[in-house]
NUBA-272349 format. One record per residue: x, y, z of N, C-alpha, C in turn; residue in one letter. Coordinates in pm, whole numbers, plus 32768, in hexadecimal, padded with zeros to 4 digits. Example, Ala and Ser with C-alpha at 12.3 -4.5 7.8 and 13.67 -1.06 7.14 Angstrom:
BEGIN
85277DC7830C84CE7E3E830C85287EB6830Ca;85057F1F82C485577F9682CA850A80038313s;
END
This chain:
BEGIN
6A3C2843D2F76A8C288BD2A56AFF28CFD30Am;6B2328B9D34B6BCF28C0D38C6C1A288BD330t;6BF027F9D34A6C3F2768D3276C472796D27Ae;6BEA27C4D26B6C0627B3D1816C8D2845D1A6l;6C792895D1E06CB72905D1D86D6E28F1D1E7v;6D76288BD2646DF5284DD2A66E00281AD207a;6DCA27A9D1EF6DF32741D15E6E162777D0F7i;6DC227EDD0D46DCB2836D0706E502892D05Ba;6EA028C5D0D96F092901D0D96F7E289FD0ECa;6F6127FAD1186FE027E3D12B6FD82794D07Bl;6F652785D0536F5A2750CFB36F8E27C0CF3Cl;6FA52840CF986FD128C6CF31708B28C5CF4Al;70992894CFE1710B28B0CFFD718C282ECFB4a;713E27D9CF9471932741CF5A7184277FCED9f;7127279ACE93714C27DBCDF571852858CDEAv;71A52892CE2F71FD291ACE4B728228E6CE3Fn;72A6287BCEB3730F2842CE83735B2812CE2Eg;72FB27B9CDDB73032762CD4F73302810CCE7a;72F3284ECCCD72F828B9CC6A736B2909CCAEn;73842920CD1C73F72973CD7B74642960CD81d;745A28D5CDF274E428C0CE37756828F8CE03n;755628BFCD7075EA28B5CD2575FE291DCCFFm;75E529B1CCFB75F929E9CCBE76652A3ACCD8k;768A2A36CD5A76F82A86CD7877542A0ECD54g;775329BDCD4D77D32950CD0877DA293ACC90v;7794294CCC3977912913CB9677EF2961CB76a;783C29D2CBA878B329E7CB357933298ECB7Ct;792E296CCBD779A328E9CBFA79842886CBBBl;79252850CB9B78E927BECB58790927F8CAC1y;78D3286DCA89790228ACCA24796C28ACC9DDg;79C428E4CA057A5728DECA337A71284CCA2As;7A6727F7CA717AD4279ACA607AFF278CCAFAg;7B1927DDCB497B362806CBD87B32278FCC42a;7A8A27A8CC437A742713CC987A07269FCC45l;79FC262ACC7F797625BCCC29794625E8CC3Cs;78C425A4CBED783225C7CC2C77FE25B0CCC2y;78372521CD33781E24FFCD72786B2569CDE8g;78E825B3CDE5791D2618CE3378CF2684CE3Dr;787E26ABCDB37870273CCDE077DE273BCE04a;777B26D3CE3277382699CE3B771C26B0CEBBl;77AD2669CF2477BF2662CFAA77EC26E1CFE4a;781A274FCF78783427B8CFBC77D52824CFB1l;77712800CF4176F82838CF4276A02838CFDAa;765527B8CFE176302791D024762F27AAD0D4s;76D127C4D0F3773027E3D15B77202877D167v;772B28B0D0FB76FC294DD11F768C2979D0EFa;762A2921D0BF7599295BD0A375842975D155t;757B28F2D16C752128AFD20A75532942D279g;75C7296AD276761729B4D2CC75DA2A3DD2A0l;75BF2A66D24275522AC1D21374F62AE2D222g;74992A8ED22A74202A71D27C73DD2A68D2FCg;74662A43D34674732A80D3BB74AB2AF7D3DBl;74E92B22D38775382B9FD3C974CB2C31D397a;747C2BB9D35673E72C50D33B737D2C5FD3B7s;73762C13D42B73372C39D48973712CACD4E7l;73DC2CF6D4E7743C2D32D4E174602DBED4BBa;74512DA3D41074872E21D3C174182E2AD356l;73AC2DFAD36C73272E05D30272C12E24D303s;728E2E69D37672132E66D3CE71A42EB8D386e;71ED2F2AD33971892F89D2C771522F22D24Dr;71C12EE2D238716E2E5CD1B671082E28D1CBl;71162DE9D26C708D2D78D29670252DE8D2BBv;6FF12E6DD2C46FB52EA2D2BB6F6F2EE2D24Eh;6FC82EFCD1D76FB02F05D1476F582E87D117a;6F742E1ED1336F5E2DE5D0F96EBB2D82D12Bf;6E9D2DBDD1D06E3A2D6FD1FC6DBB2DA5D1B5s;6DD72E0ED13A6D5C2E45D1166D112EBCD184a;6D3C2ECFD1FD6CFD2F34D2526D332FD8D20Ck;6CDF3026D1DD6CE330B5D1946CC13093D118g;6CCC3021D0CD6CA43022D0556BDF2FF1D055l;6BCB2F8FD09E6B3C2F68D0B46B332FB8D141v;6A952FF3D15A6A833027D2056A9B2FC3D232p;6AA82FBCD2B36AB92F51D31B6A412F34D337d;69B02F2CD34369472F0CD32769342E92D2DCa;69602EB0D293694E2E80D1D569B82DC3D19Cl;6A1F2E1AD20E6AAE2D95D1FC6A572D06D24Dl;6A6B2CB0D2126A4F2C31D2236AB62BAFD216s;6A8F2B50D2506AF32AD0D2356B052ABAD1C9e;6A902AC3D1956A3D2AA6D1156A9E2AE2D0B5g;6AB72B6ED0BD6ADF2B97D04B6B542B8FD073m;6BA82B94D0CA6C2A2B5FD0FC6C452ACAD0AAl;6BF42A71D0D06BF929F9D0876C0729EDCFC6a;6BBE2A25CF9E6BA02A55CF3B6C302A92CECCs;6C7B2AF0CF496CEC2B44CEE36D752AB2CF02v;6D582A75CF556DB72A14CF406DBF29C2CF0Da;6D46297BCEBB6D162906CE866D322941CE09l;6D1229C8CDFF6D022A02CD4E6DC12A0CCD0Fa;6E082A46CDA66EA02A5FCD7C6ED829C5CD6Ba;6ED9296ECDB46ECF28D5CDB16ED42895CCFDt;6E6628A9CCE36E482885CC696E8B28E5CC0Ev;6EAC292FCC216EDE2999CBA66F902991CBB0s;6F9B298CCC24705A2950CC3370632889CBF5v;6FEC2848CC11701A27B7CC236FDF27D0CB42l;6F9427D9CB316FBD2810CA77703C2815CA7Ev;70732891CA5E710628A2CA30715F2853CA58a;713F2824CADC71B727B2CAFD71DE2778CAC0t;716B2722CA92715426ACCA36717E26A4C9D5r;717B2717C98F7197272CC9027227276CC8F4v;72672798C97B730A27D1C96B72FF2862C95Bg;72AA28ADC9A672B12904C96C72B82996CA1Bl;731629ACC9EF73462A27CAD072B92A7ECAC6p;727B2A7FCB1A720F2B01CB1872292B15CBA1v;71D62B98CBA071E12BCBCC4D71782BA1CC94s;717B2B65CCE4714F2B33CD5670F22BEBCDADt;711F2C48CD9F70FF2CA6CDB870772CC2CD71t;70B22CBFCCEB70382D1ECC9B6FC22CACCC9Bh;6FD82C2CCCAC6F682BBACCA36F3F2BECCD2Ea;6F512BFDCDA76F032C5BCE1F6EC92CEACDF7l;6EF52D2CCDCC6EE22DB0CD986E542D8DCD5Fl;6E652D67CCE66DE02D5ECCB56D902CF9CCF8g;6D9E2C88CD0F6D482C34CD636CF82CB3CE08a;6D512CF1CE4A6D132D37CE806CB02DB9CE59l;6CC02DFCCDC76C682E2CCD7B6BF52DFBCD33l;6BF92D80CD1D6B752D3FCD1A6B302D18CD9Cg;6B662CDBCDC06B0C2C99CE3E6AEC2D24CE83a;6B2A2D83CE8F6B022DD5CE986A632E4ECE6Dg;6A902E49CE0D6A342E77CDCF69B62E47CDE2a;69A12DA3CDED69382D78CE0068EC2D7ACE7Cv;693F2D82CEF869312DA0CF72692B2DFDCFA6a;694D2E90CF4F69412F0ECF7969082F61CF40a;691C2F50CEA968DB2F8ECE5E68E33035CE44g;68B63078CE4A68AD310DCE2D68FB313DCE7Bs;690C30E9CF1D69353123CF3F6A113100CF6Aa;6A1530A8CF1E6A8F3071CF296B0330E4CEFAl;6B81311ACF6E6BAB318CCF5F6C313170CEF7d;6C0331C4CE796CB13188CE046D1D31F8CE2Cl;6CE83242CEA46D473298CE926DA53267CEF1g;6DAE3201CF236E2D31D8CF7F6E643160CF1Fv;6E4F3167CEB06E9830F9CE646F043176CE2Cl;6EE531F3CDC86F2A3246CDB56FC0323FCDDEg;700032B0CE4970A2329ECE8770C33213CE9Bg;708031A7CF1E709F316FCF3C708E3102CEF4s;704D30D5CE8D70803062CE54709E307FCDBAf;703330CCCD74704230DACCD570CC3117CCC0v;710F3155CCD67194319ECCCE71E13138CCD8l;7208310CCD53729530D7CD6F72733043CD00p;72023009CCDF72212FCECC8171FC2FDDCBF5l;721A3063CBF0722D308CCB4E72BD3070CB42l;73193100CBC373893106CB7B73DD3082CBAEl;73D1306BCC30744E2FE7CC3C74652FBECBD3s;74222F4BCB76746F2F11CB2274BF2F7ACAC1p;74CC3001CAAF74EE305ECA687566304BCAA5l;755D30A4CB1B75EC30A0CB417634303ECB4Ev;76102FD7CB7A76372F51CB7876782F34CADCa;76622F3FCA7776B12F2DC9FB77272FABC9C6v;7703305ACA37776A3054CA1E77A03089CA7Ea;77BC305ACAF277FE3033CB5478972FDACB45a;78412F44CAF878892ED8CADE78E72EFBCA57a;78992F25C9FD79162F75C982798B2FE8C9C0l;7937304ECA2579C530A8CA317A153041CA94i;79D72FCACAD97A362F8BCB367AB22F49CAE7i;7A8A2F0BCAAD7AC02EA6CA067B3F2EE6C9D9a;7ACB2F6FC9B27B602FCEC9347BC52FFCC978r;7BB23039C9D67C0B3070CA5B7C552FC5CA79g;7C3B2F74CA837CAA2F02CAC27D092EF9CA31g;7CED2F19C9CF7D1A2EE6C94E7D732F31C93Cr;7D3D2F8AC95A7D963012C9307E392FECC9C8r;7E0B301DCA107E773013CA757EC32F97CA8Cf;7EAE2F1FCA617EC02EB0CA497F622ECBC9A9a;7F1D2F2EC93E7F552F50C8EE7FCE2F8AC91Cr;7F9B2FE9C94A80133053C97D8050302DC9C5r;80652FBCCA1880CF2F9CCA8280F12F09CA43m;80D32ED9C9BB81512E48C98380F82DC9C9ABg;806E2DE7CA2080682D70CA307FF52D2CC9FAl;7FE52C9FC9E17FC12C42C9967F932BF4CA08h;7F452B9FC9C07EFD2AF8CA157F712A6ACA5Ds;802B2AAACA11806D2A54CA2A81022AB6CA8Fd;80F72B23CAA681132B83CAF881452B4BCB98s;81A02B92CBB181E42B9ACC3581FE2BEFCC76c;81DB2C28CCE381FF2C86CD1B82602C5FCD8Cv;82C12C6ECD8183272C30CDCD83632C9ECE16c;83DE2CA9CE7084062CE2CECB84AE2CD6CE88l;84F92D13CE4D85832CFFCE2E85EC2D69CE7Ce;86392D2BCE6786BD2D9ECE8587322DF8CE00v;87082E59CDE587342E60CD59874E2F37CD77g;874C2F5ACCE88750300ACCA586D6300DCCBCt;86822FC3CC8C85DE3013CC7185892F7ACC21s;85282F9FCC3384CD2F54CBF084302F6CCB86s;847E2EDCCB33842C2F08CABC839B2F08CABEt;837D2ED2CAF382D12ED4CAB182A32F8DCB07g;82D32FBBCB7B829E302DCBCB82DE3072CBB1f;834E3058CB7683B630D2CB2283BD310FCB92a;84063114CBCE83E9313ECC8284E83139CCA6m;851031E1CC75857B31DECCA4857F31A8CD1Da;85F03170CD73862C3135CDCF86CD313ECDFCa;87193184CE4487E0313DCE4787DD30C1CE60a;885230B0CE5C887D3031CE31886F2FD4CED6d;88522F73CEC288312F23CF3987C42F37CF84g;876B2F88CF4286B82F8ACF8C86382F1BCF44a;86222EF7CFA685982E9BCF97853B2F03CF4Ev;850C2EC5CEDD84BC2ECFCE7A84472EB9CE2Ev;83C42EC2CE1683722E5FCDF983972E57CD4Ep;83BE2DE3CD1A838B2DD4CC8E83552D72CC4Es;833F2D7BCBD182D22D3FCBA983292CD9CB0Bv;83592C5DCB4B83882C2FCAAF82F02C00CA69p;83402BFEC9ED82BE2BDBC97682ED2B0EC918t;835F2AE5C96A83502A8BC95A83182A0AC993s;82972A2FC9E3823129BAC9FD824D29C0CAAFg;81E0297DCAC281B6296BCB5581D92925CB97a;821528CFCB49826F2873CBB982F028B0CBD1h;832F291FCB6B838C2958CC2B83642982CC79l;82E9298BCC9A829F29ADCD5482BC292ECD8Ac;82F128BCCD4F8302282ACDC483A32866CDBCd;841228C8CD838478289ECDCF848D291ACE2Bd;85102942CE64852529C0CEBA85B429F1CE9Ar;85912A7BCEA1860F2ACECE6786222AF7CEFDq;86B12AA2CF2B86FC2AD0CFB986922AADD013r;86492A4ACFE585E12A47D076856D2A83D059g;853D2AD2D00584D62B4BD02784642B08CFA4l;83ED2B06CFD6838E2AB2CFBC833B2AF6CF22p;83032AB3CED8828F2AD3CE5282262ADDCE83g;81CB2B1DCE4A81072B29CE3381182B0CCDF1i;80BC2A89CD8980AF2A8FCD257FFB2ACFCCEBs;800C2B2ECC917F9C2B6DCC637F192B29CC47a;7F532A85CC167ED82A4DCC227E702A22CC78r;7ECE2A05CCE37EC72A05CD587E772A56CDC1r;7E852AE3CD8C7E602B29CDE17DAC2B53CD93v;7DCF2B42CD237D3E2B5FCCC67C992AE6CD1Av;7D3F2A8BCD287CCC29F3CD397C7229FFCDD5s;7CDB2A4ECE217C7D2A43CE877C282AC0CEC9g;7C5A2B2ECE9A7C1F2B66CE747B522B8ACE4Dv;7B9C2B37CDE37B062B15CD857A952AADCDF1h;7AFE2A66CE417ABD29EACE807A672A25CEFDl;7AA32A94CF307A852AD9CFC279F52B3BCF80s;7A322B79CF0179812BC3CEBC79252B69CE9Cs;79412AC4CE8578CB2AA1CE3078722A62CEC7a;78C02A34CF46786C2A67CFB8784E2ACDCFF4g;78702B36CFE0783A2B98CFFC77BC2BBBCFB9l;77AE2B81CF2977582BD9CECF76D82B74CF03v;76EB2AE5CF5076A72A7DCF6976562A6DCFE0c;76C02AFFD03D76992B0AD0D776202B6DD0B3f;766B2C00D050760C2C57D040757C2C46D01Da;75732BB4CFAA74F12B91CF4D74A52B3ACFEDr;74DE2AF0D05274A72AD5D0D974782B30D112g;74AE2B7DD129747D2C26D18573F02C76D13Bl;74032CA1D0B873CF2CF5D0B2731C2C85D037n;731B2C0ED02372CE2BAFD00272672B82D06Bd;72A82B42D0DE72592B11D14871E42B69D186t;72252BFCD1C771A62BFDD20D71422C4ED1B4p;714B2C55D12770DA2C67D0F0708E2BDCD0C6k;70922B73D0CE70572B29D117702E2B05D16Di;70872B48D1D870582B1DD2666FFA2B91D283l;6FCB2C08D2706F742C70D24E6ED82C29D24Cg;6EE22BE6D1EC6E452B83D1B56E1E2B52D222l;6E8A2AFDD27E6E7E2AA9D2FD6E6B2AD5D37Dv;6EAC2B61D37C6E8B2B91D3E46E1C2BFCD3D4m;6DF42C1BD3846D912C76D3756D142C02D37Ag;6CFB2B74D3626C7E2B37D3AE6CAD2AEED432a;6D2A2B02D47C6D252AE5D4CD6D292A37D4E4s;6D502A1DD4756D7A29A4D43F6E15293CD4B2a;6E7029AFD4BF6EDD2992D4E86F202A1BD53Cm;6F5029BBD58D6FD72A3DD5E6700F2A7AD587g;70762ACBD59C70E22B10D553714D2AA9D55Ca;716B2A46D5B571E12A37D5DE71D529A1D585v;71482955D5B2714E28F4D554711028FED4C2t;70D22930D49870D7298CD42E715E295CD3AEg;71BA29C5D42C722429C5D3CB7259294ED374a;7251290BD430729E2865D416725E2852D3A4l;71D9283DD3A271AC27D4D31071B827FAD2B3a;719C287DD2AB71922880D22C723428A1D1E3i;72A828B8D23373482897D1E5733327F2D1E1s;731527BFD23073112726D21772B226F8D1A2a;72752730D17E72162721D1157260275BD086a;72C627B7D09372F327FED04F736627C3D001m;739F2773D081742B271ED06673D326A4D052v;7377265CD051739025CCD010734625D3CF8Fl;72ED2667CF8172D126A5CEF973312691CE8Ag;73B426C7CEBE743626C9CE4F7455265ECE48g;747D25E5CEB374B9257FCE8E747E251BCE48v;73D0252ACE56737924D6CDF073B124FBCD8Da;7384259ECD4B73412583CCC17396262FCC66a;7408264ECC76745C26AACC7C749426B2CC02a;74B8261ACBC2750125F8CB6374B8266ECAD6r;744F265BCA9D7422268FCA267462272FCA24r;742C276DCA81741F27E4CA9B74C0281ECA9Cv;74F327BCCAE275AA27E5CACA75C727D8CA79t;75BC277DCA1275F72751C99A75D82801C93Er;754B281AC948752B28A9C90475A32916C935t;75A6291EC9C875EB296DC9BE76B1296AC9B4i;76CB291AC9E8773D28EAC9C0778628D6C944a;776D28ABC8F47762289DC84B774B289AC7CDh;76AC28E1C7D5766B2948C77B765529B4C790d;768629DBC7CA76892A86C7AC76E52ADAC78Ci;77662A9BC7B277DC2AD4C79478592A8EC7B1t;78D22A58C759792C2A1BC78A79812A63C7F4p;799F2A15C89579E72A70C8FA7A832A44C928m;7A9C2A91C9627B282A6CC98A7B222A7CCA18r;7B932A68CA587B882A68CAEC7B792B1ECAF6p;7BBE2B5ACAC27BF52BDECAE67B582C21CAC1e;7B432C1BCA507AB12C44CA1B7A1F2C0DCA68t;7A572BCECAA179B72B75CB0179E42BC3CB78g;7A7A2BE9CBB87A682C49CC1A7A412CC9CC1El;7A4A2CD5CBB07A172D7BCB84799D2D7ECBB3a;792D2CF4CB7178B42D01CB8178852CFDCC02g;78D72CA9CC61789A2C8ECCC978C42CF1CD3Fn;791C2D2ECD25795C2DD7CD6078B32E3DCD4Dl;78C02E1BCCEC78312E9ACCD677C02E7FCD39a;77852E0DCD0C76FA2DA9CD43771E2DB9CDC4t;776B2D8ACE1E77842D60CEC077462DFBCEF8a;77B22E50CEB577BB2F17CF0977472F1CCED9t;76CD2F2BCE7B76422F54CE4D75DA2F2DCEC3l;76092E62CEA575812E28CEFF759D2E5DCFA0v;76192E3ECFAC76272E6DD070761F2F04D067l;760D2F6BD006761B2FCBD04075412FCFD041g;754E2FC5CFFC74892F9FCFB8746C2F81D05Ca;74952F06D056744D2ED8D0E5746C2F03D142s;74E92F5ED19A74BA2FA9D20674A6302AD1E7r;74533041D197741730C8D167736630A7D162l;73762FFBD16772E52FE7D19172AD300FD0C7g;72CE2FD8D06672C53006CFE672BD2F6DCFBBm;72152F79CF6572032EC4CF1A72252ED5CEC0p;72C02EB2CE8473062EB7CE1772EF2E4FCDE5v;72FF2DEECD4872E12D85CD5873862D2ACD54s;73962CDECD9574432CAFCDA274412C60CD2Et;73C52C41CCDF73F02BEDCC6274022C58CBFAt;73BE2CD9CBBE73F12D2CCB6D745A2D8BCBA0h;74942D77CC05751B2DB5CC5F75702D69CC03v;75832CCFCC3075E22C76CC1676072C6CCB7Cs;757B2C55CB29758A2C67CAA275B72C9BCA55v;756E2D25CA9475A12DA5CA46765B2DA7CA66g;76872DB1CABF771D2D8BCAE3772A2D2ECA83s;77272CB2CA5177692C5FCA1377442CCCC973i;76B22D00C942769C2D46C8DF77242DA3C8D3l;775D2DE5C92877A02E3AC94E78242E11C904g;784C2DBDC93778DF2D66C90B78FE2D7EC86Bi;787B2D03C859785E2CE0C7CA788B2D5CC78Bg;78102DE8C78078112E4AC72778B52E67C71Ba;78F52E52C7B579692EACC79F79E22E77C738e;79D22DCAC72E7A022D7FC6D779C42D48C669g;795F2D98C64979082D96C5A678F72D0DC580a;78DE2CB6C5FD78B22C11C5E4785E2C09C642s;77DE2C35C60A77522C25C65077182BE6C60El;76C02B7AC60176722AFCC5C075F52B35C5B5r;75A92B80C53A751B2BB9C51C74D72B5DC53Fg;74D82ADFC51A745B2A8CC54F74222A65C5A5p;749A2A6FC611746C2A5FC664745D2ADFC6C1t;74B22B5BC6CA748C2B9CC70173EE2BCCC6FDv;73B42BE0C674731D2BE5C65E72D72B90C67Dr;72DE2B0CC6A272842AABC6EB728A2ACFC777r;72DD2B1AC7A473062B3EC83772B82BBBC820i;72942C19C7F9725A2CA9C7EE71BD2C85C7F0a;71BB2C36C77871542C34C75E70DC2BE1C810a;71162B63C85770DD2B59C8A070DF2BADC93Ca;712C2C12C93871342C6DC99B70BA2D03C999w;70B42D14C8F470582D59C8E66FD12D14C903v;6FAF2C6CC8F36F622C41C9046F412C14C977g;6F8F2C08CA006F532C03CA5B6F2C2C27CAAFt;6F272CABCAB36EB32D0BCB1F6E372CE0CAECl;6E192CECCA806D732D09CA4C6D572C69CA4Dp;6DA92BF6CA136D602B6DCA5E6D5F2B64CABAv;6DC12BA2CB366D8F2B61CBB66D212BEFCBFBa;6D202C62CBB56CAD2C8ACBD76C232C47CB9Ba;6C0B2BF7CB3E6BA62BAECAFD6B892B44CB6Da;6BED2B16CB896BF72AA2CC106BAB2A97CC74l;6BF72AFCCCAB6BCC2B35CD1B6B432B8BCD4Eg;6AFF2BF1CCB76A602BFECCBE6A432B63CCB2a;6A3C2AEACC8D69E52A99CC8169D12A33CCD0a;6A672A28CD2E6A6529D8CDBE6A212A5CCE16f;6A352AB2CE1269DA2B01CE69697E2B0ECE5Ba;69232ACECDF068A12AE4CDC668482A71CE23w;68AA29E5CDF76895296ECE04688F294ACEAFw;68E92966CEE568F92977CF63689D29BDCFAAl;68832A36CF9F68042AA7CFD867A02A5DD028a;
END
């Protein structure tokens, strides 16, 4: 049975990678900043590094998803943990096949409830789920929508106030004032300036002084933020699956984290395209600056939650952030949003039913 837990956990990591790996870089692909192949390469490296970092930073999540506390230790079995992994795997696999981004965290939670109910009956401690699981999972997508909307709107207002647009070039020049920043300067002083004639001016030199393209700055920060989101996803999701493995003593912490991270990367490489298309193109049109706003909101929330041991859904946070930037631009595509919402609502009860079925079968 220990081997079954290990195999089921690795299968779950594989389908998790297929459904989740590209969520951090979907804004890069959707805005045209990177091709699918390059975005996939960035996601794979950053996710793998996040999975390895979880060994040092996410111990509380490992414990939370080992089912300890939810089910009395005397009733906690390898069969139950295998049931949880198998149920979550099937739930996420079905969603991935139809191109819908769903939460592995919700699938695991539902599977824990279903399998735990069969294993422990009335001894199942639902109180453990209150503040530790339910509250973070319910609030995180709402916070993500609000955070992305605020960041996108604030960035738009800042750019308008400063006279910045995608072709602007922030340069240093010698003069009496700076037009874009409206800063007074004495004759001969070096001041920042924002020419509005095109980004090609950044290739010129004003008396040997350089210019910085606004487009390049946004692209660079967007790229970095996407890598950070993928790192945060690996950091947050790896320990959830590792908790099942370690709960059954199927692998050690280091071996388990390495195996799970590798399976996640392979899943993303093999089967992430359908879900990526949904997130990158079907929810809302994206530009580099709006994608950056979404990624900043996602990375901040997921990294903070991982550090605090809060099991938020990376899917709900990242997609919530994209919903936020779409809401800010009044450009959400209703049919896609409704399909995703239906999948989110159905994930937990479907996983719970599957968890109970597998637990009954393996008992």
